[in-house]
The first five atom37 places (N, CA, C, CB, O) and aatype in JSON, in Angstrom:
{
  "aatype": [12, 16, 15, 14, 16, 10, 16, 12, 0, 13, 7, 0, 11, 14, 14, 13, 9, 11, 9, 7, 5, 6, 7, 13, 8, 9, 2, 7, 5, 0, 16, 14, 5, 9, 2, 10, 11, 9, 8, 3, 18, 16, 13, 12, 1, 11, 10, 13, 15, 0, 7, 11, 12, 16, 4, 18, 15, 12, 3, 0, 16, 16, 0, 11, 3, 7, 11, 4, 4, 0, 10, 4, 2, 17, 2, 18, 16, 4, 16, 11, 19, 9, 1, 10, 12, 19, 12, 9, 5, 15, 5, 15, 3, 14, 10, 14, 0, 9, 10, 3, 19, 2, 3, 0, 15, 10, 6, 2, 10, 0, 14, 9, 10, 3, 5, 10, 14, 9, 3, 1, 10, 8, 3, 16, 10, 9, 16, 0, 16, 9, 2, 14, 5, 9, 11, 7, 10, 10, 9, 3, 13, 5, 16, 1, 13],
  "atom_mask": [
    [1, 1, 1, 1, 1],
    [1, 1, 1, 1, 1],
    [1, 1, 1, 1, 1],
    [1, 1, 1, 1, 1],
    [1, 1, 1, 1, 1],
    [1, 1, 1, 1, 1],
    [1, 1, 1, 1, 1],
    [1, 1, 1, 1, 1],
    [1, 1, 1, 1, 1],
    [1, 1, 1, 1, 1],
    [1, 1, 1, 0, 1],
    [1, 1, 1, 1, 1],
    [1, 1, 1, 1, 1],
    [1, 1, 1, 1, 1],
    [1, 1, 1, 1, 1],
    [1, 1, 1, 1, 1],
    [1, 1, 1, 1, 1],
    [1, 1, 1, 1, 1],
    [1, 1, 1, 1, 1],
    [1, 1, 1, 0, 1],
    [1, 1, 1, 1, 1],
    [1, 1, 1, 1, 1],
    [1, 1, 1, 0, 1],
    [1, 1, 1, 1, 1],
    [1, 1, 1, 1, 1],
    [1, 1, 1, 1, 1],
    [1, 1, 1, 1, 1],
    [1, 1, 1, 0, 1],
    [1, 1, 1, 1, 1],
    [1, 1, 1, 1, 1],
    [1, 1, 1, 1, 1],
    [1, 1, 1, 1, 1],
    [1, 1, 1, 1, 1],
    [1, 1, 1, 1, 1],
    [1, 1, 1, 1, 1],
    [1, 1, 1, 1, 1],
    [1, 1, 1, 1, 1],
    [1, 1, 1, 1, 1],
    [1, 1, 1, 1, 1],
    [1, 1, 1, 1, 1],
    [1, 1, 1, 1, 1],
    [1, 1, 1, 1, 1],
    [1, 1, 1, 1, 1],
    [1, 1, 1, 1, 1],
    [1, 1, 1, 1, 1],
    [1, 1, 1, 1, 1],
    [1, 1, 1, 1, 1],
    [1, 1, 1, 1, 1],
    [1, 1, 1, 1, 1],
    [1, 1, 1, 1, 1],
    [1, 1, 1, 0, 1],
    [1, 1, 1, 1, 1],
    [1, 1, 1, 1, 1],
    [1, 1, 1, 1, 1],
    [1, 1, 1, 1, 1],
    [1, 1, 1, 1, 1],
    [1, 1, 1, 1, 1],
    [1, 1, 1, 1, 1],
    [1, 1, 1, 1, 1],
    [1, 1, 1, 1, 1],
    [1, 1, 1, 1, 1],
    [1, 1, 1, 1, 1],
    [1, 1, 1, 1, 1],
    [1, 1, 1, 1, 1],
    [1, 1, 1, 1, 1],
    [1, 1, 1, 0, 1],
    [1, 1, 1, 1, 1],
    [1, 1, 1, 1, 1],
    [1, 1, 1, 1, 1],
    [1, 1, 1, 1, 1],
    [1, 1, 1, 1, 1],
    [1, 1, 1, 1, 1],
    [1, 1, 1, 1, 1],
    [1, 1, 1, 1, 1],
    [1, 1, 1, 1, 1],
    [1, 1, 1, 1, 1],
    [1, 1, 1, 1, 1],
    [1, 1, 1, 1, 1],
    [1, 1, 1, 1, 1],
    [1, 1, 1, 1, 1],
    [1, 1, 1, 1, 1],
    [1, 1, 1, 1, 1],
    [1, 1, 1, 1, 1],
    [1, 1, 1, 1, 1],
    [1, 1, 1, 1, 1],
    [1, 1, 1, 1, 1],
    [1, 1, 1, 1, 1],
    [1, 1, 1, 1, 1],
    [1, 1, 1, 1, 1],
    [1, 1, 1, 1, 1],
    [1, 1, 1, 1, 1],
    [1, 1, 1, 1, 1],
    [1, 1, 1, 1, 1],
    [1, 1, 1, 1, 1],
    [1, 1, 1, 1, 1],
    [1, 1, 1, 1, 1],
    [1, 1, 1, 1, 1],
    [1, 1, 1, 1, 1],
    [1, 1, 1, 1, 1],
    [1, 1, 1, 1, 1],
    [1, 1, 1, 1, 1],
    [1, 1, 1, 1, 1],
    [1, 1, 1, 1, 1],
    [1, 1, 1, 1, 1],
    [1, 1, 1, 1, 1],
    [1, 1, 1, 1, 1],
    [1, 1, 1, 1, 1],
    [1, 1, 1, 1, 1],
    [1, 1, 1, 1, 1],
    [1, 1, 1, 1, 1],
    [1, 1, 1, 1, 1],
    [1, 1, 1, 1, 1],
    [1, 1, 1, 1, 1],
    [1, 1, 1, 1, 1],
    [1, 1, 1, 1, 1],
    [1, 1, 1, 1, 1],
    [1, 1, 1, 1, 1],
    [1, 1, 1, 1, 1],
    [1, 1, 1, 1, 1],
    [1, 1, 1, 1, 1],
    [1, 1, 1, 1, 1],
    [1, 1, 1, 1, 1],
    [1, 1, 1, 1, 1],
    [1, 1, 1, 1, 1],
    [1, 1, 1, 1, 1],
    [1, 1, 1, 1, 1],
    [1, 1, 1, 1, 1],
    [1, 1, 1, 1, 1],
    [1, 1, 1, 1, 1],
    [1, 1, 1, 1, 1],
    [1, 1, 1, 1, 1],
    [1, 1, 1, 1, 1],
    [1, 1, 1, 1, 1],
    [1, 1, 1, 1, 1],
    [1, 1, 1, 1, 1],
    [1, 1, 1, 0, 1],
    [1, 1, 1, 1, 1],
    [1, 1, 1, 1, 1],
    [1, 1, 1, 1, 1],
    [1, 1, 1, 1, 1],
    [1, 1, 1, 1, 1],
    [1, 1, 1, 1, 1],
    [1, 1, 1, 1, 1],
    [1, 1, 1, 1, 1],
    [1, 1, 1, 1, 1]
  ],
  "atom_positions": [
    [[157.94, 41.09, 93.09], [157.52, 40.43, 91.68], [157.15, 39.24, 91.73], [158.49, 40.39, 90.7], [157.87, 38.49, 92.38]],
    [[156.18, 38.78, 91.21], [155.74, 37.38, 91.24], [156.23, 36.58, 89.62], [153.88, 37.44, 91.51], [156.09, 37.23, 88.58]],
    [[156.76, 35.28, 89.57], [156.81, 35.1, 88.25], [155.75, 34.79, 87.53], [157.58, 34.32, 88.01], [154.7, 35.2, 88.03]],
    [[155.63, 34.16, 86.47], [154.48, 34.19, 85.58], [153.92, 32.43, 86.25], [155.04, 34.42, 83.52], [152.8, 31.96, 86.48]],
    [[155.27, 31.89, 86.38], [154.81, 30.78, 87.01], [153.87, 30.46, 88.44], [155.89, 30.28, 87.12], [152.98, 29.64, 88.69]],
    [[154.37, 31.3, 89.05], [153.74, 31.8, 90.3], [152.98, 31.99, 90.17], [153.96, 32.58, 90.92], [152.19, 31.29, 90.8]],
    [[152.38, 33.03, 89.3], [151.01, 33.59, 89.21], [149.72, 32.46, 88.57], [151.2, 34.95, 88.18], [148.51, 32.39, 88.74]],
    [[150.83, 31.62, 87.71], [149.52, 30.96, 86.76], [149.33, 29.75, 87.78], [149.94, 30.34, 84.82], [148.14, 29.49, 87.95]],
    [[150.36, 28.83, 88.63], [149.68, 28.24, 89.91], [149.15, 28.37, 90.66], [149.93, 27.94, 90.46], [148.28, 27.56, 90.96]],
    [[149.45, 29.81, 91.58], [149.22, 30.08, 92.74], [147.69, 31.32, 92.8], [150.74, 30.58, 93.3], [146.75, 31.39, 93.58]],
    [[148.12, 32.23, 91.42], [147.1, 33.36, 91.45], [147.45, 34.13, 92.59], [0.0, 0.0, 0.0], [148.48, 34.75, 92.34]],
    [[147.11, 34.31, 93.52], [147.13, 35.59, 94.96], [148.01, 34.86, 95.6], [145.58, 35.99, 96.08], [148.22, 33.65, 95.51]],
    [[148.66, 35.92, 96.48], [149.95, 35.55, 96.97], [149.38, 34.41, 98.17], [150.91, 37.02, 97.58], [148.41, 34.55, 98.91]],
    [[150.2, 33.37, 98.1], [149.6, 32.95, 99.15], [150.58, 33.13, 100.83], [149.25, 31.44, 98.66], [151.49, 33.92, 101.11]],
    [[149.82, 31.89, 101.79], [150.16, 32.62, 103.18], [151.84, 32.2, 103.16], [149.11, 31.9, 104.78], [152.4, 31.62, 102.23]],
    [[152.32, 32.53, 104.11], [153.92, 31.9, 104.26], [153.53, 31.0, 105.51], [155.42, 33.24, 104.65], [152.66, 31.18, 106.35]],
    [[154.54, 29.89, 105.35], [154.63, 28.84, 106.72], [155.66, 29.5, 107.62], [155.22, 27.1, 106.35], [156.74, 29.88, 107.18]],
    [[155.28, 29.65, 108.95], [156.28, 30.09, 109.99], [156.98, 28.58, 110.58], [155.41, 31.08, 111.32], [156.43, 27.53, 110.91]],
    [[158.21, 28.92, 110.56], [158.94, 27.45, 111.1], [159.51, 28.33, 112.93], [160.89, 26.74, 109.55], [159.98, 29.44, 113.16]],
    [[159.2, 27.31, 113.72], [159.23, 27.14, 114.75], [160.02, 25.82, 115.49], [0.0, 0.0, 0.0], [160.28, 24.81, 114.83]],
    [[160.35, 25.93, 116.8], [160.84, 25.0, 117.55], [159.85, 23.91, 117.27], [161.02, 25.41, 118.98], [160.19, 22.92, 116.62]],
    [[158.49, 24.06, 117.81], [157.7, 22.63, 117.46], [156.99, 22.31, 115.84], [156.36, 22.6, 118.58], [155.97, 21.63, 115.71]],
    [[157.81, 22.99, 114.58], [157.4, 22.68, 113.48], [157.01, 23.68, 112.63], [0.0, 0.0, 0.0], [157.34, 24.81, 112.97]],
    [[156.43, 23.58, 111.68], [155.85, 24.45, 110.96], [154.44, 24.62, 111.23], [156.08, 24.18, 109.75], [153.66, 23.73, 111.57]],
    [[154.12, 26.18, 110.99], [152.89, 26.84, 111.47], [152.24, 26.64, 110.45], [152.88, 28.23, 111.91], [152.77, 26.94, 109.38]],
    [[150.96, 26.1, 110.46], [150.12, 26.07, 109.14], [148.41, 26.43, 109.69], [150.31, 24.28, 108.29], [147.7, 25.69, 110.36]],
    [[148.16, 27.42, 109.31], [146.4, 27.42, 109.75], [146.4, 27.87, 111.22], [145.52, 25.69, 109.68], [145.37, 28.33, 111.7]],
    [[147.4, 27.78, 111.86], [147.66, 28.07, 113.22], [147.78, 26.83, 113.96], [0.0, 0.0, 0.0], [147.61, 26.9, 115.18]],
    [[147.97, 26.01, 113.57], [148.37, 24.8, 113.85], [150.42, 24.23, 113.56], [147.18, 24.02, 112.86], [151.0, 24.25, 112.47]],
    [[150.87, 23.91, 114.57], [151.98, 23.47, 114.41], [152.14, 21.94, 114.24], [152.61, 23.95, 115.37], [151.52, 21.08, 114.87]],
    [[153.25, 21.71, 113.11], [153.26, 19.78, 112.8], [154.47, 19.96, 112.45], [152.18, 18.81, 111.44], [154.88, 20.95, 111.85]],
    [[155.21, 18.91, 112.83], [156.93, 19.02, 112.82], [157.18, 18.04, 111.49], [157.86, 18.3, 114.52], [158.22, 17.38, 111.42]],
    [[156.45, 17.99, 110.74], [156.3, 17.34, 109.45], [155.28, 17.75, 108.73], [156.19, 16.04, 109.52], [154.12, 17.93, 109.12]],
    [[156.04, 18.02, 106.94], [154.66, 18.65, 106.17], [155.4, 17.66, 104.66], [154.48, 21.08, 106.03], [156.56, 17.53, 104.27]],
    [[154.23, 17.17, 104.2], [154.38, 16.84, 102.72], [153.92, 17.95, 101.48], [153.52, 15.56, 102.54], [152.81, 18.43, 101.28]],
    [[155.2, 18.17, 100.74], [154.8, 19.47, 100.2], [155.04, 18.81, 98.16], [156.2, 21.11, 101.03], [155.39, 17.68, 97.82]],
    [[154.73, 19.88, 97.31], [155.1, 19.68, 96.24], [155.56, 21.2, 95.72], [154.07, 18.91, 95.54], [154.83, 22.19, 95.77]],
    [[157.06, 21.15, 95.15], [157.38, 22.21, 95.07], [156.9, 22.84, 93.34], [158.86, 22.12, 95.56], [156.79, 22.06, 92.39]],
    [[156.71, 24.13, 93.23], [155.79, 24.41, 92.27], [156.79, 25.84, 91.58], [154.03, 24.73, 93.03], [156.48, 26.48, 90.57]],
    [[157.95, 26.05, 92.38], [158.54, 27.67, 91.86], [159.53, 27.68, 92.72], [157.53, 29.19, 92.04], [159.14, 27.24, 93.8]],
    [[160.8, 28.02, 92.72], [161.81, 28.51, 93.54], [162.48, 29.68, 93.11], [162.72, 27.58, 93.74], [162.54, 29.82, 91.89]],
    [[163.12, 30.81, 94.01], [163.77, 31.68, 93.78], [164.67, 31.99, 94.81], [163.09, 32.51, 93.44], [164.21, 31.94, 95.95]],
    [[165.96, 32.34, 94.65], [166.99, 32.72, 95.56], [167.32, 33.9, 96.06], [167.91, 32.43, 95.17], [167.8, 34.8, 95.37]],
    [[167.06, 34.0, 97.42], [166.67, 35.37, 97.72], [168.17, 35.66, 98.81], [164.82, 35.48, 98.56], [169.07, 34.84, 99.01]],
    [[168.09, 36.85, 99.31], [168.65, 37.57, 100.36], [167.79, 38.24, 101.42], [169.39, 38.49, 99.8], [166.69, 38.75, 101.22]],
    [[168.44, 38.17, 102.56], [167.53, 39.12, 103.91], [168.63, 39.36, 104.88], [166.06, 38.16, 104.9], [169.6, 38.64, 105.09]],
    [[168.3, 40.57, 105.48], [169.55, 40.91, 106.11], [168.35, 41.6, 107.4], [170.91, 42.12, 105.04], [167.33, 42.27, 107.23]],
    [[168.97, 41.12, 108.61], [168.34, 41.02, 109.68], [169.09, 42.13, 110.82], [168.33, 39.48, 110.03], [170.3, 41.99, 110.97]],
    [[168.36, 43.27, 111.63], [169.28, 43.64, 112.11], [168.02, 44.38, 113.78], [170.34, 44.69, 110.81], [167.08, 45.16, 113.61]],
    [[168.41, 43.89, 114.94], [167.75, 43.87, 116.29], [165.91, 43.09, 116.01], [167.75, 45.85, 116.92], [164.8, 43.51, 116.35]],
    [[166.3, 41.92, 115.31], [165.14, 40.97, 115.25], [164.15, 41.38, 113.89], [0.0, 0.0, 0.0], [163.09, 40.77, 113.71]],
    [[164.57, 42.43, 113.0], [163.9, 42.86, 112.18], [164.32, 43.0, 110.69], [163.61, 43.81, 112.69], [165.53, 43.18, 110.56]],
    [[163.7, 42.96, 109.69], [164.48, 42.8, 108.49], [164.45, 44.08, 107.94], [163.99, 41.74, 107.52], [163.4, 44.63, 107.62]],
    [[165.63, 44.62, 107.8], [166.26, 45.94, 107.51], [166.39, 45.68, 105.94], [167.8, 46.27, 108.38], [166.21, 46.77, 105.4]],
    [[166.6, 44.85, 105.13], [166.98, 44.96, 103.54], [166.76, 43.3, 103.33], [168.87, 45.68, 103.11], [166.84, 42.29, 104.04]],
    [[166.37, 43.66, 101.76], [166.4, 41.94, 101.26], [166.75, 42.41, 99.82], [164.66, 40.79, 101.39], [167.05, 43.52, 99.4]],
    [[166.65, 41.51, 99.36], [166.86, 41.19, 97.97], [166.0, 39.83, 97.16], [168.38, 40.96, 97.94], [166.38, 38.67, 97.36]],
    [[165.03, 40.08, 96.4], [164.18, 39.31, 95.92], [165.0, 38.4, 94.63], [162.92, 40.23, 95.52], [164.3, 37.66, 93.94]],
    [[166.24, 38.48, 94.39], [167.01, 38.12, 93.09], [168.35, 37.5, 93.69], [167.31, 39.53, 92.02], [169.07, 36.74, 93.05]],
    [[168.56, 37.9, 94.88], [169.81, 37.6, 95.56], [170.92, 38.54, 95.13], [170.22, 36.17, 95.3], [172.01, 38.63, 95.69]],
    [[170.46, 39.38, 93.87], [171.66, 40.03, 93.48], [171.76, 41.86, 93.77], [171.75, 39.63, 91.86], [172.71, 42.62, 93.86]],
    [[170.53, 42.01, 93.83], [170.28, 43.46, 93.77], [169.19, 43.95, 95.0], [169.68, 43.79, 92.22], [167.99, 43.75, 94.85]],
    [[169.66, 44.54, 96.06], [168.79, 45.13, 97.2], [167.42, 45.75, 96.94], [169.54, 46.17, 97.84], [167.18, 46.21, 95.82]],
    [[166.79, 45.79, 97.62], [165.42, 46.48, 97.44], [165.66, 48.06, 96.83], [164.58, 46.53, 99.02], [164.86, 48.47, 95.99]],
    [[166.67, 48.85, 97.25], [167.13, 50.37, 97.4], [168.07, 50.15, 96.32], [167.82, 50.99, 98.96], [168.98, 50.98, 96.21]],
    [[168.02, 48.97, 95.34], [168.94, 49.24, 94.25], [170.28, 48.89, 94.19], [0.0, 0.0, 0.0], [170.76, 48.76, 93.06]],
    [[171.06, 48.7, 95.27], [172.4, 48.75, 95.3], [172.55, 47.13, 95.15], [173.07, 49.54, 96.67], [171.64, 46.31, 95.25]],
    [[174.25, 46.84, 94.81], [174.23, 45.75, 94.31], [174.82, 44.63, 95.06], [174.7, 45.89, 93.25], [176.04, 44.67, 94.9]],
    [[174.49, 43.69, 95.77], [174.71, 43.07, 96.83], [176.06, 42.53, 96.91], [173.8, 42.17, 96.97], [176.57, 42.36, 98.02]],
    [[176.63, 42.27, 95.94], [178.46, 41.61, 95.85], [179.01, 43.1, 96.57], [179.41, 41.23, 93.59], [179.87, 43.02, 97.45]],
    [[178.51, 44.34, 96.19], [179.12, 45.47, 96.74], [178.7, 45.86, 98.21], [178.85, 46.55, 95.85], [179.11, 46.88, 98.78]],
    [[178.04, 45.14, 98.64], [177.39, 46.23, 99.8], [178.11, 45.5, 100.9], [175.44, 46.34, 100.05], [178.23, 44.28, 100.8]],
    [[178.68, 46.24, 102.09], [179.2, 46.28, 103.17], [178.58, 45.1, 104.01], [179.07, 47.6, 103.69], [179.31, 44.38, 104.69]],
    [[177.09, 44.89, 103.94], [176.64, 43.92, 104.84], [176.2, 42.54, 104.33], [175.6, 44.47, 105.51], [175.45, 41.76, 104.9]],
    [[176.85, 42.39, 103.06], [176.75, 41.14, 102.12], [177.11, 40.03, 103.18], [177.88, 41.16, 100.68], [176.22, 39.19, 103.28]],
    [[178.11, 39.85, 103.93], [178.45, 38.87, 104.58], [177.53, 38.57, 106.07], [179.88, 39.13, 104.73], [177.72, 37.74, 106.96]],
    [[176.85, 39.24, 105.95], [176.0, 39.12, 107.29], [174.3, 38.74, 106.8], [176.1, 40.82, 108.24], [173.55, 38.18, 107.61]],
    [[173.96, 39.0, 105.8], [173.01, 38.17, 104.88], [172.52, 36.92, 105.06], [173.49, 38.02, 103.81], [173.27, 35.94, 105.0]],
    [[171.1, 36.81, 105.31], [171.03, 35.25, 105.0], [170.3, 35.09, 103.76], [170.28, 34.37, 106.14], [169.34, 35.7, 103.29]],
    [[171.1, 33.98, 103.29], [170.76, 33.16, 102.25], [169.7, 32.62, 102.22], [171.45, 32.35, 102.08], [169.68, 31.84, 103.17]],
    [[168.59, 32.56, 101.55], [167.57, 31.87, 101.65], [166.67, 31.48, 99.82], [166.71, 32.81, 102.82], [166.55, 32.03, 98.72]],
    [[166.35, 30.47, 100.36], [165.68, 29.9, 99.03], [164.11, 29.95, 99.26], [166.18, 28.24, 98.68], [163.63, 29.41, 100.26]],
    [[163.35, 30.6, 98.36], [161.77, 31.25, 98.38], [160.96, 29.55, 98.1], [161.4, 32.8, 96.68], [160.58, 29.55, 96.93]],
    [[160.68, 28.49, 98.64], [159.52, 27.72, 97.66], [158.41, 28.26, 97.87], [159.24, 26.21, 97.86], [157.87, 28.75, 98.87]],
    [[158.05, 28.09, 96.51], [156.24, 27.94, 96.45], [155.75, 26.62, 96.24], [155.51, 28.76, 95.18], [156.08, 25.89, 95.31]],
    [[154.98, 26.37, 97.15], [154.59, 24.64, 97.4], [153.13, 24.75, 97.45], [155.23, 23.8, 99.0], [152.37, 25.71, 97.53]],
    [[152.97, 23.37, 97.38], [151.4, 22.97, 97.62], [151.42, 21.89, 98.68], [150.59, 22.34, 96.18], [151.81, 20.74, 98.48]],
    [[150.95, 22.36, 99.86], [151.22, 21.44, 101.0], [149.86, 20.39, 100.7], [151.24, 22.34, 102.71], [148.7, 20.7, 100.41]],
    [[150.44, 19.08, 100.88], [149.39, 17.85, 100.58], [149.29, 17.42, 101.98], [149.92, 16.52, 99.46], [150.11, 17.04, 102.82]],
    [[147.61, 17.63, 101.97], [146.97, 17.52, 103.51], [146.02, 16.1, 103.03], [145.82, 19.25, 104.19], [145.9, 15.57, 101.93]],
    [[145.43, 15.79, 104.37], [144.26, 15.2, 104.18], [143.0, 15.96, 103.32], [143.91, 14.91, 105.48], [142.28, 15.56, 102.4]],
    [[143.04, 16.76, 103.8], [141.88, 17.68, 102.61], [142.38, 18.12, 100.93], [141.55, 19.45, 103.41], [143.01, 17.4, 100.15]],
    [[141.96, 19.27, 100.72], [142.74, 19.94, 99.67], [144.14, 20.17, 99.53], [142.35, 20.99, 99.59], [144.61, 20.22, 100.66]],
    [[144.88, 20.3, 98.8], [146.15, 20.68, 98.55], [146.38, 22.24, 98.98], [146.43, 20.4, 97.07], [145.61, 23.02, 98.4]],
    [[147.07, 22.68, 99.67], [146.77, 24.15, 100.45], [148.27, 25.03, 99.64], [146.87, 23.97, 102.78], [149.36, 24.74, 100.15]],
    [[148.29, 25.79, 98.75], [149.4, 26.7, 98.5], [149.84, 27.28, 99.43], [149.23, 27.58, 97.72], [149.08, 27.42, 100.39]],
    [[151.37, 27.87, 99.52], [151.97, 28.51, 100.75], [153.28, 28.89, 100.32], [152.04, 27.58, 102.04], [153.74, 28.52, 99.24]],
    [[153.85, 29.58, 101.09], [155.54, 30.31, 101.01], [156.2, 29.49, 101.78], [155.86, 31.95, 101.62], [155.83, 29.62, 102.94]],
    [[156.95, 28.77, 101.65], [158.39, 28.33, 102.79], [159.3, 29.22, 102.43], [159.22, 26.72, 102.66], [159.53, 29.35, 101.23]],
    [[159.88, 29.87, 103.23], [161.44, 30.09, 103.0], [162.09, 29.42, 103.89], [161.95, 31.47, 103.08], [161.73, 29.21, 105.04]],
    [[163.56, 28.9, 103.13], [164.42, 28.07, 103.65], [165.94, 28.5, 104.01], [164.4, 27.07, 102.8], [166.62, 28.79, 103.03]],
    [[166.43, 28.57, 105.04], [167.83, 29.01, 105.42], [168.77, 28.73, 104.31], [168.33, 28.31, 106.7], [168.53, 28.05, 103.32]],
    [[169.81, 29.29, 104.58], [170.81, 28.02, 103.86], [171.45, 27.22, 104.46], [171.81, 28.35, 103.13], [172.2, 26.48, 103.82]],
    [[171.38, 27.13, 105.74], [171.79, 25.71, 106.52], [170.91, 24.84, 106.36], [171.99, 25.73, 107.99], [171.39, 23.76, 106.69]],
    [[169.65, 24.7, 105.96], [168.72, 23.75, 105.27], [168.93, 23.69, 103.73], [167.26, 24.16, 105.56], [168.75, 22.59, 103.21]],
    [[169.27, 24.69, 102.97], [169.62, 24.43, 101.55], [170.32, 23.54, 101.05], [170.09, 25.24, 101.1], [170.22, 22.95, 99.97]],
    [[171.42, 23.45, 102.33], [172.32, 22.17, 101.95], [171.29, 20.51, 102.1], [173.87, 22.2, 103.29], [171.51, 19.42, 101.57]],
    [[170.55, 20.77, 102.7], [169.66, 19.21, 102.91], [168.8, 19.0, 101.68], [168.48, 19.18, 104.36], [168.58, 17.87, 101.23]],
    [[168.21, 20.34, 101.04], [167.36, 20.61, 99.69], [167.93, 20.63, 98.61], [166.71, 21.74, 99.61], [167.25, 20.45, 97.6]],
    [[169.45, 20.87, 98.49], [170.37, 21.03, 97.07], [170.03, 19.81, 96.69], [172.13, 21.3, 97.08], [169.1, 19.93, 95.89]],
    [[170.4, 18.23, 96.92], [170.21, 17.57, 96.07], [169.16, 16.87, 95.58], [170.83, 17.11, 96.18], [169.24, 15.83, 94.93]],
    [[168.02, 17.53, 95.94], [166.54, 17.04, 95.0], [166.41, 18.15, 94.18], [164.94, 16.8, 95.89], [165.77, 17.9, 93.15]],
    [[166.77, 19.21, 94.28], [166.44, 20.38, 93.33], [167.63, 20.16, 92.42], [166.34, 22.0, 94.05], [167.49, 20.86, 91.41]],
    [[168.68, 19.52, 92.39], [170.09, 19.09, 91.39], [169.58, 17.84, 90.54], [171.7, 18.53, 92.45], [169.49, 17.77, 89.31]],
    [[169.28, 16.93, 91.43], [168.79, 15.6, 90.7], [167.11, 15.78, 90.19], [168.94, 14.18, 91.9], [166.88, 15.03, 89.24]],
    [[166.16, 16.43, 90.52], [164.98, 16.33, 89.97], [165.14, 17.63, 88.63], [163.73, 16.55, 91.28], [165.56, 18.78, 88.73]],
    [[164.6, 16.83, 87.3], [164.5, 18.1, 86.12], [163.37, 18.92, 86.66], [164.08, 17.57, 84.37], [162.38, 18.48, 87.24]],
    [[163.7, 20.54, 86.3], [162.64, 21.46, 86.69], [160.85, 21.1, 86.3], [163.12, 22.83, 85.95], [159.88, 21.59, 86.88]],
    [[160.85, 20.32, 85.4], [159.44, 20.07, 85.01], [159.04, 18.89, 85.73], [159.23, 19.89, 83.48], [158.03, 18.51, 85.14]],
    [[159.31, 18.06, 86.74], [159.1, 17.1, 87.58], [158.98, 17.8, 89.13], [160.24, 16.05, 87.38], [158.33, 17.17, 89.97]],
    [[159.49, 18.86, 89.43], [159.63, 19.1, 90.69], [157.87, 18.99, 91.27], [160.48, 20.64, 90.86], [157.45, 18.52, 92.32]],
    [[157.15, 19.58, 90.16], [156.13, 19.91, 90.9], [155.01, 18.75, 91.26], [155.58, 21.0, 90.23], [153.98, 18.93, 91.91]],
    [[155.48, 17.53, 90.68], [154.72, 16.23, 90.46], [155.52, 15.22, 91.95], [155.11, 15.49, 88.48], [154.86, 14.41, 92.59]],
    [[156.75, 15.46, 92.19], [157.2, 15.09, 92.72], [156.85, 15.05, 94.34], [157.99, 15.43, 92.22], [157.05, 16.21, 94.69]],
    [[156.5, 14.44, 95.29], [156.19, 14.4, 96.89], [157.23, 14.66, 97.86], [155.71, 13.1, 97.3], [157.97, 13.68, 97.97]],
    [[157.54, 15.58, 98.55], [158.63, 16.01, 99.2], [158.21, 15.93, 100.97], [159.01, 17.58, 98.56], [157.23, 16.45, 101.51]],
    [[159.04, 15.31, 101.46], [158.74, 15.28, 103.26], [159.42, 16.15, 103.58], [159.13, 14.02, 104.25], [160.62, 15.89, 103.57]],
    [[159.02, 17.53, 104.0], [159.66, 18.35, 105.01], [159.87, 17.91, 106.54], [158.93, 19.49, 105.02], [159.01, 17.13, 106.94]],
    [[160.54, 18.16, 107.16], [160.81, 17.71, 108.55], [161.8, 18.63, 109.29], [161.38, 16.27, 108.54], [162.97, 18.8, 108.94]],
    [[160.99, 19.43, 110.74], [162.12, 20.17, 111.47], [163.12, 18.95, 112.4], [161.29, 21.45, 112.61], [162.9, 17.99, 113.14]],
    [[164.12, 19.57, 111.93], [164.94, 18.57, 113.31], [165.29, 19.24, 114.79], [166.62, 18.07, 112.77], [166.01, 20.22, 114.99]],
    [[164.61, 18.48, 115.71], [164.56, 19.04, 116.56], [165.79, 19.29, 117.59], [163.64, 18.58, 116.88], [165.92, 20.05, 118.55]],
    [[166.64, 18.3, 116.96], [168.1, 18.03, 117.8], [169.15, 19.01, 117.21], [168.75, 16.32, 117.61], [170.32, 18.91, 117.58]],
    [[168.78, 19.97, 116.27], [169.43, 20.82, 115.86], [169.27, 22.04, 115.96], [169.53, 20.64, 115.03], [168.3, 22.49, 115.36]],
    [[170.13, 23.0, 116.72], [169.81, 24.49, 116.77], [170.02, 25.23, 115.57], [170.58, 25.14, 117.76], [171.01, 25.16, 114.84]],
    [[168.74, 26.14, 115.4], [168.76, 27.08, 114.31], [167.72, 26.52, 113.4], [0.0, 0.0, 0.0], [167.63, 27.02, 112.28]],
    [[166.91, 25.55, 113.74], [165.9, 25.11, 113.02], [165.98, 24.75, 111.72], [165.09, 25.86, 113.08], [165.31, 25.28, 110.83]],
    [[167.14, 23.48, 111.49], [167.5, 22.85, 110.54], [166.08, 22.12, 110.12], [168.73, 22.01, 110.9], [165.33, 21.65, 110.97]],
    [[165.79, 22.07, 108.59], [164.95, 21.62, 108.04], [165.54, 20.24, 107.18], [164.37, 22.72, 107.37], [166.46, 20.34, 106.37]],
    [[164.96, 19.14, 107.44], [165.38, 17.77, 106.49], [164.63, 17.74, 105.4], [165.16, 16.31, 107.14], [163.45, 17.75, 105.76]],
    [[164.73, 17.72, 103.94], [163.74, 16.94, 103.21], [164.26, 15.75, 102.79], [163.2, 17.62, 102.1], [165.45, 15.43, 102.76]],
    [[163.01, 14.92, 102.35], [163.32, 13.69, 101.65], [162.44, 13.68, 100.2], [162.95, 12.38, 102.66], [161.39, 14.33, 100.23]],
    [[162.74, 13.08, 99.08], [161.67, 12.91, 98.14], [160.81, 11.54, 98.6], [162.32, 12.79, 96.6], [161.26, 10.67, 99.34]],
    [[159.45, 11.54, 97.99], [158.69, 10.28, 98.22], [158.24, 9.81, 97.06], [157.59, 10.39, 99.09], [157.17, 10.31, 96.69]],
    [[158.76, 8.95, 96.33], [158.24, 7.96, 95.04], [157.37, 7.1, 95.49], [159.32, 7.07, 94.3], [156.85, 6.28, 94.73]]
  ]
}
């Protein structure tokens, strides 16, 4: 389900930004750093087994099958994720995209989300950088005023 803010800002569902050791994959190109503006975000949960997603929760409280996440036996193995609806600021036109940020990287993003009022997020330029020194694809975030 898409939020009204998401629909107004993006229309159709934008592509996902894939993340790898070499950086963010956008339109077939890998780059270690992107500049973006956050238009909306939501907290989610994802459960992976044998490299495949077996369960998810779009609101981090109720799984796709209707089960309450807090009461699930697999709760402790879920990956906590924040889904960012972003506009990537590039040399050409801004590109709408979805960036899923894992819980380890969320610690780097939380201060920005805590400090900025929600109505200022879409106006604030943020640089996201893959930290190649850290295992687990840690993303660093920094505001640029």
